[in-house]
C-alpha positions as CSV (number, residue, x, y, z in Angstrom):
1,M,12.6,91.6,62.7
2,K,16.5,91.5,62.2
3,R,18.5,94.1,63.6
4,D,21.5,95.6,61.6
5,Y,24.6,97.4,63.2
6,L,25.6,99.6,60.3
7,R,26.5,102.7,62.5
8,L,27.5,103.1,66.0
9,S,24.0,105.0,66.6
10,D,22.3,101.8,65.7
11,L,22.5,101.0,69.3
12,S,21.4,103.5,72.1
13,L,23.8,104.8,74.9
14,P,22.1,102.4,77.3
15,E,22.5,99.3,75.1
16,T,25.9,100.1,74.1
17,Q,26.6,100.0,77.9
18,E,25.0,96.9,78.5
19,L,27.2,95.6,75.7
20,F,30.4,96.7,77.5
21,A,29.4,95.1,80.7
22,R,28.8,92.1,78.8
23,A,32.0,92.2,77.2
24,R,33.8,92.8,80.2
25,M,32.1,89.6,81.6
26,L,32.9,87.7,78.9
27,K,36.9,89.0,79.1
28,E,37.3,88.2,82.4
29,G,35.7,84.9,82.0
30,R,37.9,83.7,79.2
31,R,41.0,84.6,81.5
32,A,39.6,82.7,84.1
33,G,39.1,79.6,81.5
34,R,35.4,79.7,81.4
35,H,33.9,79.6,78.3
36,E,30.4,80.1,77.4
37,V,28.6,78.6,74.2
38,T,25.8,81.0,74.1
39,L,25.8,80.8,70.3
40,A,26.1,77.1,69.8
41,G,24.3,76.0,66.3
42,R,24.5,79.7,65.0
43,H,26.5,80.5,61.8
44,L,28.5,83.7,61.2
45,V,29.7,84.6,57.4
46,C,32.3,87.4,56.9
47,V,32.6,88.7,53.5
48,F,35.5,90.7,52.8
49,E,35.9,93.0,49.8
50,K,38.8,94.5,51.7
51,A,41.9,93.0,53.4
52,S,41.8,92.3,56.9
53,T,43.8,90.9,59.9
54,R,42.0,92.2,63.1
55,T,38.6,92.2,61.6
56,R,38.8,88.6,60.4
57,L,40.3,87.2,63.5
58,S,38.5,88.8,66.0
59,F,35.2,87.7,64.3
60,E,36.3,84.2,64.0
61,A,37.5,84.1,67.5
62,A,34.1,85.8,68.8
63,M,32.2,83.4,66.9
64,L,34.1,80.0,67.9
65,G,34.4,81.2,71.5
66,L,30.8,81.3,72.1
67,G,30.3,77.8,70.4
68,G,29.0,78.9,66.9
69,T,30.8,78.4,63.5
70,V,32.1,80.7,60.8
71,T,33.1,81.1,57.2
72,S,35.2,83.7,55.9
73,L,34.7,84.6,52.3
74,G,36.9,87.0,50.5
75,A,35.9,88.7,47.4
76,A,38.8,86.9,45.3
77,D,37.3,83.7,46.4
78,S,33.8,84.5,45.7
79,Q,31.4,85.3,42.3
80,L,31.7,89.0,43.5
81,A,35.0,89.0,41.7
82,R,33.2,87.9,38.6
83,G,30.5,90.5,38.7
84,E,27.8,89.1,40.9
85,T,25.8,91.8,42.4
86,I,26.3,92.7,45.9
87,E,22.2,92.4,46.6
88,D,22.6,88.8,45.0
89,T,25.5,87.8,47.1
90,A,23.2,89.0,50.1
91,R,20.3,87.0,49.0
92,V,22.1,84.0,48.7
93,V,24.7,84.2,51.8
94,S,21.5,85.3,54.3
95,R,19.8,81.7,53.3
96,Y,22.9,80.3,55.2
97,A,23.9,82.4,57.7
98,D,22.5,83.6,61.1
99,V,24.5,86.9,61.0
100,I,26.8,88.5,58.2
101,M,29.7,91.0,58.6
102,L,30.5,92.8,55.6
103,R,33.8,94.7,55.0
104,T,33.2,96.6,52.0
105,F,34.1,100.1,50.4
106,G,31.5,102.7,49.8
107,D,28.4,102.9,52.2
108,D,26.1,102.4,49.2
109,R,27.4,98.7,48.9
110,L,26.9,98.2,52.4
111,M,23.3,99.4,52.5
112,A,22.5,97.6,49.8
113,F,23.8,94.3,51.2
114,A,21.6,95.1,54.5
115,R,18.6,95.9,52.7
116,T,18.6,92.5,50.9
117,S,19.8,90.2,53.5
118,R,17.3,88.3,55.7
119,V,19.6,88.2,58.7
120,P,21.4,90.7,60.7
121,V,24.4,92.5,59.1
122,I,27.3,94.1,60.9
123,N,29.6,96.6,59.2
124,G,32.8,95.4,59.5
125,L,34.4,98.7,58.0
126,S,33.1,100.8,55.0
127,E,34.1,104.2,53.9
128,G,31.7,106.0,55.9
129,G,32.6,104.4,59.4
130,H,33.9,101.5,61.6
131,P,31.6,101.2,64.1
132,V,32.9,97.8,65.5
133,Q,36.5,99.4,66.0
134,L,34.9,102.1,67.9
135,L,33.1,99.7,70.3
136,A,36.6,98.4,71.1
137,D,37.9,101.9,71.3
138,L,35.4,103.1,73.9
139,L,35.6,100.1,76.0
140,T,39.3,100.4,76.3
141,V,39.2,104.4,77.3
142,E,36.5,103.2,80.1
143,E,39.2,100.4,81.3
144,R,41.8,102.8,81.2
145,L,40.3,106.3,82.6
146,G,36.7,105.4,83.7
147,T,33.7,107.0,82.0
148,I,34.4,108.9,78.8
149,A,31.6,111.3,79.3
150,G,33.0,114.9,79.7
151,K,36.4,114.0,78.4
152,R,38.4,115.2,75.5
153,V,39.4,113.2,72.7
154,A,41.9,114.4,69.9
155,F,41.8,112.7,66.6
156,V,44.9,114.0,64.3
157,G,45.5,113.1,60.7
158,D,43.0,112.5,57.9
159,G,39.9,113.9,59.7
160,A,37.6,112.4,56.7
161,C,38.6,108.8,57.1
162,N,36.1,106.4,58.4
163,M,37.6,106.3,62.0
164,A,37.5,110.2,62.4
165,R,33.8,110.0,61.3
166,S,33.0,107.1,63.8
167,W,34.7,109.4,66.6
168,M,32.3,112.2,65.5
169,E,29.3,109.9,66.1
170,A,30.6,108.6,69.2
171,A,31.0,112.2,70.7
172,R,27.4,113.0,70.6
173,L,26.2,109.1,71.9
174,F,28.8,109.3,74.7
175,G,28.8,113.2,75.5
176,F,32.6,114.0,74.9
177,T,34.3,116.7,73.0
178,L,36.1,115.4,70.1
179,T,39.1,117.8,68.6
180,V,39.8,116.9,64.7
181,G,43.2,118.3,63.9
182,A,43.7,117.8,60.1
183,P,44.8,119.9,57.1
184,R,42.4,121.6,54.4
185,G,41.4,119.0,52.2
186,Y,41.2,116.3,54.8
187,T,38.3,117.7,57.3
188,P,35.1,115.8,57.9
189,P,32.5,116.1,55.5
190,A,30.5,119.4,56.2
191,S,27.1,117.7,56.1
192,E,28.2,115.2,59.0
193,L,30.1,117.8,61.1
194,E,27.2,120.5,61.1
195,P,24.7,118.5,63.3
196,L,27.7,117.7,65.4
197,R,29.3,121.3,66.3
198,Q,28.4,121.1,69.9
199,H,30.7,118.0,70.5
200,V,33.0,118.1,67.6
201,R,35.6,121.1,66.8
202,V,38.0,120.9,63.7
203,M,41.4,122.5,64.1
204,E,44.1,123.1,61.3
205,G,46.7,122.9,63.9
206,A,47.9,119.5,65.5
207,E,49.1,121.0,68.5
208,E,46.1,122.9,69.2
209,A,43.9,119.9,68.9
210,V,46.0,117.5,71.0
211,A,46.3,120.5,73.8
212,G,44.6,118.8,77.2
213,A,43.2,115.6,75.4
214,H,42.5,112.6,77.9
215,V,42.7,110.5,74.4
216,V,44.8,110.7,71.4
217,V,43.6,109.0,68.4
218,T,45.1,108.3,64.8
219,D,44.9,106.2,62.0
220,T,46.9,105.4,58.9
221,W,47.2,108.1,56.4
222,T,46.5,106.3,53.2
223,S,43.3,103.9,53.4
224,M,42.8,100.9,51.2
225,G,41.7,102.3,48.2
226,H,43.7,105.5,48.2
227,E,47.1,104.1,47.5
228,A,47.5,106.2,44.3
229,E,47.3,109.3,46.8
230,A,50.1,108.1,49.1
231,D,52.8,110.7,48.5
232,R,50.6,113.5,48.3
233,R,49.1,112.5,51.6
234,R,52.3,112.0,53.2
235,G,53.0,115.8,52.0
236,A,49.8,117.1,53.3
237,L,49.6,115.0,56.7
238,G,53.3,115.1,57.7
239,P,53.0,117.7,60.2
240,Y,50.0,115.4,62.0
241,Q,52.6,112.8,63.1
242,L,51.4,111.6,66.6
243,N,55.2,111.6,67.9
244,E,56.5,112.2,71.7
245,A,56.5,116.2,71.0
246,L,52.7,116.2,70.0
247,L,51.9,113.8,72.6
248,S,53.5,115.9,75.3
249,R,50.7,118.5,74.5
250,A,47.8,115.9,76.0
251,S,46.9,115.7,79.4
252,G,49.4,113.9,82.0
253,D,47.1,110.8,81.9
254,A,46.3,110.7,78.3
255,I,46.4,107.0,76.2
256,V,47.0,106.7,72.5
257,L,44.6,104.7,70.3
258,H,45.4,103.6,66.8
259,C,43.0,101.0,65.0
260,L,45.7,99.2,63.0
261,P,47.6,98.3,60.9
262,A,49.8,101.2,61.9
263,H,52.7,102.7,59.2
264,R,55.5,103.3,62.0
265,G,57.3,106.2,61.0
266,E,54.4,108.0,58.9
267,E,51.1,108.6,61.2
268,I,52.7,107.3,64.5
269,T,56.3,106.8,65.9
270,D,57.7,103.6,67.5
271,A,58.2,105.7,70.7
272,V,54.7,106.4,70.9
273,I,52.9,103.2,69.7
274,D,55.3,101.1,71.8
275,G,55.3,103.7,74.7
276,P,53.9,103.9,78.2
277,R,50.8,105.6,77.1
278,S,50.0,103.4,74.5
279,A,46.6,101.5,74.7
280,V,47.0,100.1,71.3
281,W,47.4,96.5,72.0
282,D,44.3,96.2,74.6
283,E,42.3,98.0,71.9
284,A,43.0,95.2,69.6
285,E,42.1,92.6,72.0
286,N,39.1,94.4,72.6
287,R,37.7,93.8,69.5
288,M,37.0,90.2,69.9
289,H,35.3,90.9,73.4
290,V,32.7,93.6,72.2
291,Q,32.0,91.5,69.2
292,K,31.2,88.6,71.4
293,A,28.8,90.9,73.0
294,L,27.5,92.4,69.7
295,L,27.1,89.0,68.1
296,E,24.8,87.8,71.2
297,K,22.6,91.0,71.1
298,L,21.9,90.8,67.3
299,L,20.9,87.1,67.8
300,L,19.5,86.5,71.0
301,G,18.1,89.9,72.0
């Protein structure tokens, strides 16, 4: 049976740790000039209903780097733009592909696509989560700080965004404490927060949320599809900017993560994203390495 990767918890903790070990091996091999072709003859189709830089490039580089082939299909270039249903698109694409990555809007579209597809589907971003980004984030933390278990992670900004929600899922899976600093109206959905209260705390104060954190995470205040709310969001989230003063509240060895693209001067300052505690660029590179390991996992077992 096919296996989808739609949420972080679709892989168990031991499976995820095995995936990280494989990603590290592939990363080291690439830097040493060794290139494996474990996915030769396999084809990945990436379907984009939202714009992308890192997701597209990292998946293409991952599949090509393992000897496979890839097609990237934007909604505007497909019949999705002319009203074809998400289910019919899945039926057709899965006849051509060995694995599909879908970047979409609502989770209802993601679930409908996955139910209909004959081959594994990977969530390349949806409104409910961004699990492939979390794989890269967690690998980056382990590279910089060792195990994340028992550590404290702070997410500041829009606590209802997909990145915050995936970090919440990660807290229970990996056994760390997540503090979410967010204003009223931008806190995580209560239905998702309630089962995670042992691992996740929501605070209205940004400084309180960041105090003592080993990892400080933020994301854009205005995600795709929310552009009409940009001014209101900037007003509400302004006090949650990740700047040097806020970062000084964190642990002395704390690192900074941002999934990108960054709106410099809004959710994060130049001094922080370009500063000595930033792991943002390693985080971006690690998308490719963990996705190589994930593609192997779904296609080779």
